[in-house]
C-alpha positions as CSV (number, residue, x, y, z in Angstrom):
1,M,0.0,0.0,0.0
2,T,1.4,3.4,-1.0
3,K,0.8,6.8,0.5
4,G,-0.6,8.1,-2.8
5,N,0.0,11.9,-3.1
6,S,0.9,12.4,0.6
7,T,3.4,15.2,1.2
8,K,6.1,15.1,3.8
9,I,5.6,18.1,6.1
10,T,8.9,19.8,6.6
11,D,9.4,22.7,9.0
12,E,9.3,25.1,6.0
13,L,6.1,23.6,4.6
14,Y,4.5,23.6,8.0
15,R,5.2,27.4,8.3
16,Y,3.8,27.8,4.8
17,M,0.6,26.1,5.9
18,L,0.3,28.3,9.0
19,D,0.9,31.4,6.9
20,H,-2.0,30.4,4.6
21,N,-4.5,29.6,7.4
22,P,-6.4,32.1,9.5
23,P,-3.8,33.7,11.8
24,L,-4.1,33.4,15.6
25,D,-5.1,36.7,17.2
26,E,-3.1,38.4,20.0
27,V,-4.9,36.6,22.8
28,Q,-4.5,33.2,21.3
29,R,-0.8,33.8,20.6
30,G,-0.3,35.1,24.1
31,L,-1.9,32.0,25.6
32,V,0.1,29.6,23.4
33,A,3.4,31.4,24.5
34,K,2.4,31.4,28.1
35,T,1.6,27.7,28.1
36,Y,5.1,26.9,26.8
37,E,6.6,29.3,29.3
38,K,4.8,28.1,32.4
39,F,4.5,24.4,31.6
40,P,7.4,23.5,29.2
41,D,7.4,19.8,30.3
42,V,3.7,19.2,29.3
43,A,3.1,22.0,26.8
44,G,2.7,19.4,24.1
45,M,-0.7,18.7,25.5
46,Q,-1.8,21.9,24.0
47,S,-3.7,21.5,20.7
48,A,-1.5,22.3,17.7
49,E,-1.6,25.8,16.3
50,E,-3.4,24.8,13.1
51,Q,-6.1,23.1,15.1
52,G,-7.4,26.4,16.6
53,P,-8.6,27.7,13.2
54,L,-9.8,24.3,12.2
55,L,-11.9,23.9,15.4
56,A,-13.4,27.4,14.8
57,F,-14.2,26.4,11.2
58,L,-16.0,23.3,12.4
59,V,-18.0,25.2,14.9
60,R,-19.2,27.5,12.2
61,L,-19.7,24.7,9.7
62,T,-21.9,22.7,12.0
63,G,-23.7,25.7,13.3
64,A,-22.9,24.5,16.8
65,R,-24.4,26.3,19.8
66,H,-23.8,23.7,22.5
67,I,-20.2,22.2,22.7
68,V,-18.6,19.8,25.2
69,E,-14.9,19.8,25.6
70,V,-13.2,16.9,27.4
71,G,-9.8,18.0,28.4
72,T,-9.2,21.8,28.5
73,F,-5.6,22.2,29.7
74,T,-4.7,25.9,29.4
75,G,-7.7,26.6,27.2
76,F,-6.4,27.3,23.7
77,S,-8.9,25.0,22.0
78,T,-11.6,26.3,24.2
79,L,-10.8,29.8,23.3
80,S,-10.8,29.0,19.6
81,M,-14.2,27.4,19.7
82,A,-15.7,30.0,21.9
83,Q,-14.7,32.8,19.5
84,A,-16.6,31.0,16.8
85,L,-19.8,30.5,18.8
86,P,-22.8,32.8,18.5
87,A,-23.2,35.1,21.5
88,D,-25.7,32.7,23.1
89,G,-23.6,29.6,22.5
90,L,-22.0,27.6,25.4
91,I,-19.0,25.3,25.9
92,V,-19.0,22.9,28.8
93,A,-15.3,22.6,29.4
94,C,-14.1,19.6,31.5
95,D,-10.8,19.5,33.3
96,V,-9.4,18.5,36.7
97,S,-6.7,21.2,37.0
98,R,-7.4,24.6,38.5
99,E,-3.7,25.5,37.9
100,W,-3.8,24.9,34.1
101,T,-7.2,26.3,33.5
102,A,-6.5,29.5,35.4
103,Y,-4.5,30.6,32.4
104,G,-7.4,29.8,30.1
105,R,-9.8,31.8,32.3
106,E,-7.5,34.9,31.9
107,A,-7.4,34.5,28.1
108,W,-11.2,33.9,27.8
109,E,-11.8,37.1,29.8
110,A,-9.3,39.0,27.7
111,A,-11.0,37.8,24.5
112,G,-14.5,38.7,25.8
113,V,-15.8,35.1,25.5
114,A,-15.8,34.0,29.2
115,D,-19.6,34.1,29.3
116,R,-19.6,31.3,26.6
117,I,-17.6,28.9,28.7
118,D,-18.8,26.8,31.6
119,L,-15.7,25.3,33.1
120,R,-16.3,22.2,35.3
121,I,-13.4,21.2,37.5
122,A,-14.2,17.5,38.1
123,P,-13.5,14.1,36.5
124,A,-15.0,14.4,33.0
125,L,-17.0,11.3,33.3
126,D,-18.8,12.7,36.3
127,T,-19.6,15.9,34.4
128,L,-20.8,14.0,31.3
129,R,-23.0,11.6,33.3
130,A,-24.7,14.5,35.0
131,M,-25.7,16.0,31.7
132,P,-29.2,15.4,30.3
133,R,-29.4,12.1,28.4
134,E,-31.4,13.4,25.4
135,P,-29.5,14.5,22.3
136,H,-28.6,18.1,22.7
137,V,-24.9,18.4,22.1
138,D,-23.9,19.8,18.7
139,M,-20.2,19.2,18.9
140,A,-17.6,17.7,21.2
141,Y,-13.8,17.9,21.3
142,V,-12.1,15.0,23.1
143,D,-8.5,15.6,24.1
144,A,-7.9,14.1,27.5
145,D,-6.6,10.9,29.1
146,K,-6.5,8.2,26.5
147,E,-7.4,5.2,28.7
148,S,-10.9,6.7,29.3
149,Q,-11.7,7.7,25.7
150,I,-14.1,4.9,25.0
151,A,-16.0,5.8,28.2
152,Y,-16.2,9.4,27.1
153,W,-17.4,8.3,23.6
154,E,-20.2,6.2,25.1
155,E,-21.4,9.1,27.2
156,L,-21.2,11.6,24.4
157,V,-22.7,9.7,21.5
158,P,-26.3,9.3,23.0
159,R,-26.2,13.0,23.9
160,L,-25.1,14.1,20.4
161,R,-27.8,15.4,18.1
162,P,-28.2,13.8,14.7
163,G,-25.6,15.3,12.4
164,G,-23.6,16.4,15.4
165,L,-19.8,16.1,15.5
166,I,-17.2,14.5,17.8
167,V,-13.6,15.6,17.2
168,T,-10.9,13.5,18.8
169,D,-7.3,14.5,19.0
170,N,-4.1,12.4,19.1
171,T,-5.6,9.4,17.3
172,L,-2.3,8.5,15.7
173,F,-0.5,9.0,19.1
174,H,3.0,9.6,17.7
175,G,2.8,6.5,15.5
176,S,2.5,4.1,18.5
177,V,-0.9,3.0,17.3
178,L,1.0,0.6,15.0
179,D,2.4,-1.3,18.1
180,E,0.1,-4.3,18.8
181,A,1.9,-4.7,22.1
182,A,1.3,-1.1,23.2
183,T,0.3,-0.5,26.8
184,G,-1.1,2.5,28.7
185,A,-2.2,5.5,26.7
186,A,-1.1,4.1,23.4
187,A,-3.2,0.9,24.0
188,G,-6.1,3.2,24.9
189,V,-5.9,5.0,21.6
190,R,-5.6,1.8,19.6
191,A,-8.7,0.4,21.4
192,Y,-10.6,3.7,20.9
193,N,-9.8,3.8,17.2
194,E,-11.2,0.3,16.7
195,H,-14.3,1.2,18.8
196,V,-15.0,4.3,16.8
197,A,-14.5,2.6,13.4
198,A,-17.0,-0.2,14.4
199,D,-19.7,2.1,15.8
200,T,-22.6,2.1,13.3
201,R,-24.3,5.1,15.0
202,M,-21.5,7.3,13.6
203,E,-19.5,7.8,10.5
204,S,-15.9,8.6,11.1
205,V,-12.7,9.6,9.3
206,L,-9.2,9.5,10.8
207,L,-7.0,12.3,9.3
208,A,-3.2,12.8,9.5
209,I,-3.6,16.3,11.0
210,S,-1.0,17.1,13.7
211,D,-0.9,13.9,15.9
212,G,-4.0,12.4,14.2
213,L,-7.5,13.9,14.3
214,T,-10.7,11.9,14.0
215,L,-14.0,13.5,12.9
216,S,-17.1,11.5,13.7
217,R,-20.6,12.5,12.6
218,K,-23.7,11.1,14.2
219,R,-25.8,9.5,11.5
220,T,-29.3,10.9,10.8
221,P,-32.3,8.6,10.1
222,T,-31.7,8.9,6.4
223,S,-27.9,8.6,6.4
C-alpha cells in the first residue's frame, strides 16, 4: 500500500501552511506562548496551532451552539471554539486542574468570551454523566486521558444530536498505534480507534492532522 500523493511536512512547509491559514489573534498567541513558558514539560498537550482555526471552522460549519470539551488544559482549543460560537452559545469545558485552566480563564476574559464557557473542575465522566441524556450536544472535542476515551465516547454519542460532530485529538499517538503490544495511553488510543470505526451510530474519518484527528458525525435517520 502506498501513500498516494501524501506530502512530507517539513518545517518550512509547516510554516507555509500556517501562513495560509487564518492567523491566531493576539490573545491566542499570548496563551500559546504562556503555556510553553509556564508548563514546558507538558506544553505538548496543547492543541496544535493549526487546530485552533480548524476547530473554529468546524463550529461555524456545523452551526454548533452547545459544545462539550473533554480536556481543556490551558484553554487554547476552548478559546478558539468559543470565539466561533454565537453570543448565546456555550461550551461545557471539562478538566481536573485549576492551575492549568487558570491561564485559560485569563485568556477567555481578555478575548471577551468567558460568558460562553462553563468550566467544570471535576472528573470528566462525572460531568458527562450528570448532563441530560437526550440528544442536545452539537459538537464535542475530546483531548484528555487516552485510557478513558471509550467511556467518554459512550457518554457523548447518545447526547449528540443527529448530524452532530465529535472531534478526537491524538488518534495516531506519535505512531504508537501501530504497536500491537502497546500499553497504557497508546493501547487506549488503539482500542478507541477500533471502537470508533466499528460504531454504526456514527460515520468517522481519521486524518493525519497534527498527531491524528478523527472526525465523527452522528448518523441521521436517512444517512
